[in-house]
N, C-alpha and C positions, 0 to 999 in steps of 0.2 A: 722895160727890161734893160735899160741902159743903151749903150751904143753898139753892143755886139750881141746878137742872139745866138750864141753857142753853136756855130756851124761845125760840122765834122770836117776836119782838114788835117793834112799831114804835109810838112814841107821839110826838105833837106837842102842845106846850103853848104857849098864848098868853094872857098876862094881859090883862085889860080894866080900864079905869078905872071909876069909879063910874057914869058914864053909859053904860057898855057899849061905849065906843069903844076901839079898839086904842091902846096907849100910843104917844105921839109920840116922836120922837128928841130928843135934847138940842139946845137951840138953839145956834146958832153962837157966841153970846156965852159960853155955858156951856163949850162946847168949847174956846174960846180961853183962858178963865180956867183951865180944867183943865190945858191944855198949858203956859200961862205959869207956873203954880204948880209945875209939875214933879212933881206928885204922881201916884201910881199906886195902884191897888187891890191886893187880894190876888193878882190874876192879871191880866196884860195880854196882849193878843193878840200873837202872833208870826207875822208874815206868812210865808206859804209861799214859799220861794225856788225859782224855776225851775218847770219843769213836772213834775219827778220826783215830788214829793209829790202833786200832783194826779193824775198817772197811777196812783200807788200807791193813792190813795183810790178812784179809779174801778175799779181792778182788784179791790180788796176787795169793793166793792159788786157787781161782776159775779159774783164767786165766790159771794157770798151768794145772789144771784138764781138762779144755776145750782143751788145746793144746794136751794133751795126748789122749783125747777122739776123737778129730778130726783127729789125726794122724792115729789112728787105727793100721794097720800093716805098716804104712809108715816110722816108725823109722828104719833106716837101722842098720844092725848089726855093721857097722863100725862107728856108732854114727854120721852119716851125717845129722841127723835132718829130717825136713819135707820140701819137695820141694814145694815152693809157686808159683814160676814162673820160667821161663828159667833162670838159673844162680842164683836164689835167694832162700835161704834156711833159715828156722827157727830152731834154736837150743835152747834147754832148759835143765835146771837142777833144781831139788828141793831136798834139803837135810834137814832132821830133826834128831836131835841128843839129847839124854838125858844122862847125866853123874852124877854119885854119887860117891864121893870119901871119903875114911875113913882115918883119920889122915893125912890130906893134908899138915900140917905144924908141926914144932917142938915145937911150943909155945902152952902150955895148955891154954884153955879158949878162944882161938881165933876162935871159930866156925869152927873147922877144919874138919867137915864132910859136906862140901857144896854139893849142888845139882844144876846143871845147865841145862837149856834147851836152845838149840840154833837151829836156822833154817836159811836157805838161799834159795833164789830163783833167778835164772839167766835165762834171755831170750835174745837170741842173733840173730842178722840178719847178714847173710853172703852172699855177692854178689861176684860171680866169673865170670870174663870175659873170652872171648875166648883165650886171650893171657896169661892166668893164673894169671892175676892181680886180687887182692882181696880187698874188703872193708868190714870190720867187726866191729860191735859195740855190746857190751854186757853189759847192765845195771845189777846191782845186788842189791837185797834188803836183808838185814841181820837183824836178831833179836835175842836177847838173854835175858834170865831172870835168874839172880843168886839168887833170893829170898832174897835179902838184904845182902847177904854175899859176901866175896871176890870171884873173879872169875879168870880164867886163862887170861894171857895176850893176847891170841889169840882171845878174845871176846871184844876187845876195840871198834870196829867199829860197828855202827848200822845205820839203815835207808838206804836210796837209794844212790848209787854211781855208777859210770861207772867203771867196772872192766877192760874192754878192749875196745879200739876204735882205729883202725889203718887202714892204707892202705899199700898194698904191690904190688910189681911189679917184673918181672923177666927180667934181663938185662944180656945178654951174659952168660946165665947159672947160674947167681947168683941172689938170692932172696933178695931184699931190702925191709925193713919194717920200717915204720915211724909211730909214735903215741904211745898210751898206749898199752902195751902188756905184757904177762906173759913170763918170762924167767927162765931157769933152767940150772945152770952150776955147775958141780962137785957135792958136797954133799949139795948144796943149803944153805950153811951157810951164804954166803954173797949175792948171787943172786939166788933166787929160788921162786917158786910160792906158797909155804907153803899151799898146799891144805889140810893139816891136820887141819888147823885152820878153823874158821867159815867163814872168809871172803877171805882167800887167799891173794895174793900179786901180784901187777903188777908194771911196770916201764914205765916211759915216756922216749922215746929215739929213736934212729935210729940204725939199725943193718942190 
């Protein structure tokens, strides 16, 4: 199942300045300078057009809430999800995060007090056979709002994608896995799942 078995979690982060007060928004003068310069950061916000995306977001959140409600005490402590049928489990994760940063860049007037809101929803299905073979698929829906300013590079992906989709089998004590999967080696500089970002990272391959 990769390095992360779809636990249900929710986290909210808010940075404070040295005096313990929430970071303020960029001044209007900074915002005008940023707009006039025509510069943008690694990621800029893309306003949601129409009500379709909002409805889709609400629908995903409702689905997640229904999953939690229907699970009741069924979520195992080992994050094994909800047992739907023999060998079939439903896994899920919803994460909401808010960030406010002060002096995010060295350039004056670049709107360097950005605020970002990001969320992601993952719902996965895991089938396990009696011979320890597995089939797993986990779509992911990610959303972020940078309020028109620059955002971190970890917020570049949005909308729906398949985070993991693989099949695995055990042969002579060795586990073989083929398909899209999360991997983590060493300090994750080259190969890692990057779970600190909004979308994470996965790889297509065989191992």
